[in-house]
N, C-alpha and C positions, 0 to 999 in steps of 0.2 A: 150415448155410451154403447159401443158395439159389444154384443155378447159373444161368448166363445162358441165356436161351432163344434161339430163332432170331431173333425180332424184336429182341432186345437186341443180338445180334451184328451183324445187318444195320444197325440204327440206328447202332451204333458206327462201322461202316465208312463209311456214307454221310456221317456228320458229320465223322469224323476225316480222311478223304481230302482234301477241299477245304481243311481247316484246315492240313494238312501242306503242301499245295501253296503256300498263302499264306505259311506260315512259312518255307519254303525260298526263296521269291522275295523276301522282305524283306531289306534290307541290314543286318540285325542277326543276331547269333549265336543261332539258334533250335534247332539240332541236327537231324540227319538220321538218325543211326544208331538211336537208340531209337524214333523215329517209324516207321521201316521195320520194326523189330522188332514193334511193336504192330500195324501193318497186316498183316504176314505172319502173326502169331499169330491175328488175327481171321479171315483168309481160311482158314487151316488149321483153325481151330476150326469154322467154318461147314461146311467140307467133311467134317470128322470127324463132326459131328452128322448130316449127311445120310447118311453111310455107316452110322452107328449105327441110324438109322431103317430103312434098307434091310436090313442084315444082322444086326441084333439087338444085345444088350448086350455082346457079345464085343469090339466095337470101342471103343477108348479115344480119345475126341476130343482129350484133352490131348496125346497123342503127335503128332497131326496139327497141333496148334497150335504145338508146339515145332519141328517140321520146317518148317512154313510160315514161322515167324519167322526161322529161319536161312536159308531159301531166299531170301526176299524181301530180307533184309539183304545177303546175298551178291550178289544180282543188282543191287542199287542201288549198292553200294560196290565191287564186284568184289574183295572181300577174302575169301579162303578161311579166314581166322582167325575168321570168324563161327561156324563149327562149334566151335572151341575155346572161344569165349565161351559158347556154349550149354552145353557140358559143365561149365564152371565155375559158371554160374548155377544149373543144375539139380542139380549135385553128383553126377551119375551118368553112366556111359558105356554103359549097357545098350542104348541106341538109337543107337549110334555109326554103324552102316552106313547106315540111312535118312537120317540127318542129313548125313553126308558125301556120299552120292550126290545128295541134293537140292541141296546147295550147289554141287557140281561142275557139275551140269546147269544150274542157274540162271546161274552165271557163264559157262558155255560158250554158252548160248543168248543171254544178254544181250550178250556180246562180238560175236556175229554181227550184231547190229542197230545198236548205238551204243556210245558211250563211257560211262564211269561218271558218276554224278551230279556228283562233284567236278570231273572234267575238263570236263564240260559247263558248269558254272558258271564255271570259270576262263576258258574260251573266250568265254562270253557277256559277261563283265566285262572282256575284253581285258587280262587279266593275263599277265605273262611266265611261260612254262612250258616244260618240256622236251618236245619233240614225241615222239610215240610211234614208236619205231624197231622195225619188224617185221623179224625175221630172215629170214622166208621171202621177203620182197620183195628184200632186199639180196643174198641169195645168188645170185639170177638177174640182178641188175642189173650192167651194165658201167660201167667208169670213163668211157667216152666219152659216156654218157648224162647224167652230172652235172658233168663238167669244163667249164671255160671254153675255148671253141675259138678265139675272136678274142683272142689274147694279143699284147700290145704287146712286141716284142722289140728287142734291140740287135744289130746286125750285128757280125761278128767284127772288122772293121776300120772302126770308127766314129770320126769326128772329134769333138772337143769341141763344135763347133757343132751337130752332129746330136744329141748327148746333151743339150745345152742346149735344143734345140727340143722334145725329149721331155719335159724337165722343165717347160717352159712349157705344153705341151699337156695334160700329165697331172700337175698339181701335187699331187694327192692320193695318187699312187702312191709307195710307199716303195722299190721295187726293180724292176729290169727284167732279165729273163734274157738272157744273151748266147748267141746261136745261131750256129753255124758254117754254112758253105755246104752241108754235108751234113745240116743240120737237127738237129744234136746240140748239147746244152747244154754250153757251156764254163764257165759260171759265172754270177754275178749281179752286176749293178751296183747297189749300194745308194746311196740318195740321202738326204741329211739336210740340212734347211734351217736348222740351228742355227748353221752356220758353223764347227763343230768339224771338224778334219781327220781323214781316214780313215787307217788303218794301211797299206793296200795301194794305193800309187800314187794318192793323192787328187787330184782335179782340181776346182778351185773354179770353178763355172760359174753366173753369175747369182745370186750370194749363197748358193748351195747347194753342198754337198760331195758329190761322187760318187766312190765307191771300188769297185774291182773285186775280187770275192772268187771265186776259182776253185773249181770243184767238186772238182778233183783237186789235192791239195797239191803235187804235183810239176809242175803245169802252169806253164810260164814266164809271168810277169806282164809284159805288154808295155804301154808307155805308150799313152795314148789317141790321141796324134798319130802 
C-alpha cells in the first residue's frame, strides 16, 4: 500500500478546504462533522510527517493524524464527544491522553474567540435559538441592571376613571401593580378585555374587566371607588 507524500497531503488540504467552505455555505445538507475530521487528519498527518523527517522513524504520523482530526472537530463543533468518537472509530484507547488534551485545548481556545459553527450559522440565518447564558456574568450582575425601572403602577386609592385611563393608554398591558404610599406592592390589578367578570371585586370599565388580586391573602379587598 502506497502512503501519501507531502505533496499529496498538501494538495488534499488546498483542495478540500475551499470545498468545505462552499459546502457549509450552501443551503443544502452537506455535513460539517466528517469534513472537519478530514481536515484535522490532514493537518495532523502533515505535522507528523514533518516531525518524522526531523526526528527519525520513531515518530508515527498516524497518531498525529488522529489527534488532529479530534482536535479540529472539537474546535469546530465545541463537542467534547469527538474524543469518544475517535476511540470508537480506531477501536483502541492507547492514545487517550493526547486526544483528550488536544480536544480540551481546542475547545477552550476556540471558545475564547467565537461561537461554534452551528451557532454561527443559526445567527447568520436569523433562526430562533436559545442565547448563550454565561454563569460568570450573571453571578456579578444585579437585578437593577436588567429590571424595568419605568413601571406603570396603580395608586392605593384609585378611582375607576383612573383605571380606565390606564387601560386606554396601555391596551396591551395585562396587569398593573398596586403600590401604596410607602412604595410597597399591595397587589395586582388584572385586566381582561373579554368581558368575563373577575372573582375579586371586578369592575367593568370600557368593555374590559379589571379585578384586584392582593399579594397577601389576608389583605382586605376594598372596592375601587
